[in-house]
ZAMARGU-4260 file (C-alpha; in steps of 0.2 Angstrom, whole numbers, plus 5000, padded with zeros to 4 digits):
<rodrens>
0) 5000/5000/5000 | 5007/5017/4995 | 5002/5033/5005 | 5008/5050/4999 | 5016/5064/5009
5) 5008/5081/5008 | 5014/5099/5006 | 5015/5107/5023 | 5024/5123/5019 | 5027/5133/5002
10) 5041/5146/5001 | 5044/5157/4985 | 5062/5159/4980 | 5064/5177/4976 | 5079/5182/4965
15) 5092/5192/4973 | 5111/5196/4971 | 5124/5185/4979 | 5143/5184/4978 | 5151/5195/4965
20) 5136/5199/4955 | 5128/5182/4953 | 5109/5181/4954 | 5101/5167/4966 | 5084/5162/4971
25) 5085/5156/4989 | 5072/5148/4998 | 5080/5136/5012 | 5091/5148/5021 | 5080/5163/5019
30) 5071/5172/5033 | 5055/5163/5027 | 5063/5146/5029 | 5079/5146/5040 | 5082/5127/5038
35) 5074/5111/5035 | 5086/5100/5045 | 5098/5094/5039 | 5095/5105/5024 | 5103/5122/5027
40) 5102/5131/5011 | 5096/5129/4993 | 5101/5142/4980 | 5096/5142/4962 | 5109/5152/4954
45) 5113/5161/4938 | 5130/5167/4935 | 5132/5181/4922 | 5149/5187/4914 | 5161/5194/4926
50) 5152/5187/4941 | 5156/5172/4952 | 5160/5166/4969 | 5179/5170/4973 | 5189/5162/4987
55) 5179/5159/5003 | 5180/5146/5017 | 5168/5132/5024 | 5167/5121/5039 | 5154/5109/5046
60) 5143/5106/5031 | 5143/5098/5014 | 5140/5108/4998 | 5131/5100/4983 | 5133/5109/4966
65) 5123/5103/4952 | 5124/5111/4935 | 5108/5114/4925 | 5116/5124/4911 | 5134/5129/4906
70) 5148/5124/4917 | 5158/5130/4932 | 5177/5129/4937 | 5181/5126/4955 | 5198/5126/4964
75) 5202/5124/4983 | 5216/5125/4996 | 5218/5106/4996 | 5225/5106/4978 | 5208/5100/4970
80) 5202/5108/4954 | 5191/5104/4939 | 5176/5109/4930 | 5157/5104/4933 | 5149/5102/4916
85) 5130/5103/4913 | 5122/5088/4922 | 5137/5085/4932 | 5138/5086/4951 | 5151/5090/4965
90) 5147/5084/4982 | 5160/5093/4993 | 5161/5088/5012 | 5170/5104/5020 | 5173/5095/5036
95) 5185/5104/5047 | 5189/5117/5034 | 5193/5122/5016 | 5194/5137/5006 | 5188/5136/4988
100) 5182/5147/4973 | 5168/5143/4961 | 5169/5153/4944 | 5159/5152/4928 | 5165/5146/4912
105) 5161/5161/4900 | 5164/5163/4881 | 5155/5166/4864 | 5141/5153/4861 | 5143/5146/4879
110) 5127/5146/4890 | 5128/5156/4905 | 5130/5144/4920 | 5114/5140/4930 | 5112/5127/4943
115) 5108/5123/4961 | 5118/5123/4976 | 5112/5113/4991 | 5120/5114/5009 | 5118/5099/5020
120) 5122/5099/5038 | 5135/5086/5044 | 5131/5076/5059 | 5141/5082/5074 | 5153/5067/5073
125) 5158/5072/5056 | 5160/5091/5058 | 5179/5090/5060 | 5183/5076/5047 | 5196/5080/5033
130) 5188/5088/5018 | 5183/5076/5004 | 5174/5076/4987 | 5163/5065/4977 | 5160/5070/4959
135) 5150/5063/4944 | 5152/5068/4926 | 5135/5071/4917 | 5137/5053/4910 | 5141/5047/4927
140) 5124/5052/4935 | 5113/5036/4934 | 5095/5038/4927 | 5079/5029/4931 | 5064/5028/4919
145) 5049/5022/4929 | 5038/5019/4914 | 5052/5015/4902 | 5063/5026/4891 | 5049/5031/4880
150) 5038/5035/4896 | 5034/5053/4902 | 5047/5054/4915 | 5066/5053/4918 | 5074/5053/4935
155) 5093/5058/4937 | 5098/5050/4953 | 5111/5062/4960 | 5112/5052/4976 | 5101/5038/4984
160) 5090/5027/4974 | 5074/5028/4964 | 5065/5014/4955 | 5079/5002/4956 | 5093/5013/4951
165) 5106/5019/4964 | 5119/5032/4964 | 5137/5029/4968 | 5138/5045/4979 | 5139/5040/4997
170) 5136/5056/5008 | 5141/5057/5026 | 5125/5057/5036 | 5115/5051/5020 | 5104/5061/5008
175) 5094/5056/4993 | 5094/5069/4979 | 5084/5068/4962 | 5082/5078/4947 | 5065/5074/4940
180) 5061/5078/4922 | 5043/5076/4915 | 5044/5077/4896 | 5025/5077/4895 | 5011/5077/4908
185) 5011/5061/4919 | 5012/5054/4937 | 5024/5044/4947 | 5026/5038/4965 | 5043/5040/4973
190) 5046/5029/4988 | 5054/5038/5003 | 5057/5029/5019 | 5045/5034/5033 | 5050/5049/5044
195) 5063/5057/5032 | 5064/5075/5030 | 5059/5080/5012 | 5057/5095/5001 | 5056/5098/4982
200) 5060/5114/4971 | 5054/5116/4954 | 5059/5129/4940 | 5048/5125/4925 | 5031/5118/4922
205) 5017/5114/4936 | 5017/5100/4948 | 5004/5093/4960 | 5009/5083/4976 | 4998/5069/4983
210) 4979/5071/4981 | 4980/5090/4978 | 4969/5097/4964 | 4979/5114/4962 | 4996/5113/4954
215) 5011/5122/4961 | 5020/5136/4951 | 5038/5137/4947 | 5052/5144/4959 | 5043/5137/4975
220) 5051/5126/4988 | 5038/5113/4995 | 5042/5106/5012 | 5033/5089/5013 | 5025/5080/5028
225) 5034/5066/5037 | 5019/5057/5046 | 5019/5039/5051 | 5013/5028/5037 | 5018/5039/5023
230) 5028/5028/5011 | 5033/5041/4998 | 5026/5055/4987 | 5014/5055/4973 | 5020/5068/4960
235) 5010/5073/4945 | 5016/5085/4931 | 5002/5095/4923 | 5013/5102/4909 | 5026/5095/4898
240) 5044/5101/4902 | 5040/5101/4921 | 5057/5099/4930 | 5061/5099/4949 | 5073/5092/4962
245) 5067/5081/4976 | 5078/5079/4991 | 5076/5069/5007 | 5087/5066/5022 | 5092/5048/5023
250) 5090/5048/5042 | 5078/5056/5054 | 5081/5075/5056 | 5097/5078/5065 | 5094/5080/5084
255) 5107/5094/5086 | 5107/5113/5087 | 5112/5122/5071 | 5123/5137/5074 | 5128/5146/5058
260) 5140/5161/5055 | 5141/5163/5036 | 5150/5148/5028 | 5153/5140/5045 | 5140/5128/5052
265) 5143/5120/5070 | 5132/5115/5085 | 5136/5129/5097 | 5142/5147/5099 | 5158/5140/5107
270) 5162/5130/5092 | 5158/5145/5080 | 5170/5155/5091 | 5183/5142/5090 | 5181/5141/5071
275) 5183/5160/5069 | 5199/5159/5080 | 5205/5144/5069 | 5202/5154/5053 | 5211/5170/5060
280) 5226/5160/5066 | 5226/5148/5051 | 5225/5132/5060 | 5215/5116/5062 | 5210/5115/5044
285) 5213/5133/5039 | 5232/5132/5038 | 5232/5140/5021 | 5219/5153/5025 | 5230/5168/5023
290) 5242/5161/5010 | 5232/5152/4997 | 5224/5161/4983 | 5215/5153/4969 | 5220/5155/4950
295) 5202/5157/4945 | 5195/5168/4959 | 5206/5183/4954 | 5201/5183/4936
</rodrens>
């Protein structure tokens, strides 16, 4: 027997400026939706020429960058660098500390980069692990076709599993993350284990959740219920070209405080204070805080 979750909160993501001239639609992490534990922030970004996200630090969370159009270069203080192409994903666990830059690839005939960045809180026991990466090329993201390849829907399995297809990404603390694409109107049921924190965000087309009659408009984040007995979510696209991401924490909501100071996410004010000292004095993960400069961030 399948029982669908319901929408319990709807938040419109309003476009604002962020970083060096980039435009973002932020819902999770805004004043209207501070966090949906363990999800801390969701940005739908558009990076125009001359904009980007130059050198900046992180500690205590994972950042998940998924490119919808164009591509983006990245570089960090641990010596890691590369390019995230359209349809590719980078899952960066910041752990105890890292400094990195994310800058768009620009040029004649190249689409301006657009994508999603999701911040996921790390369980307390993983806050101070060494930084790590899990990356998938566009071809490396597995895809599920619930009604066959000629059916109305394709699910890109960024992490977790959907309709018998599983991603190789293994996030600390766990997280399921899907890009759902309806080529034409249709309906699917996505199983989600009982009690998991779940939201979805769409940017094209219209979508109904569960037994709703009125579809939701683009650029809204929908927080779903997590009641006992709800085995997943019924998703119905009422227009062709409906696209959205669906994310669910692969565990019960983290039973820990969230104390955030900009790009630092810990569980107490004392830990944030210690993080600021570590960054100021370049230690405990921030040894290169005052000496490392990226090649891409200064362009």
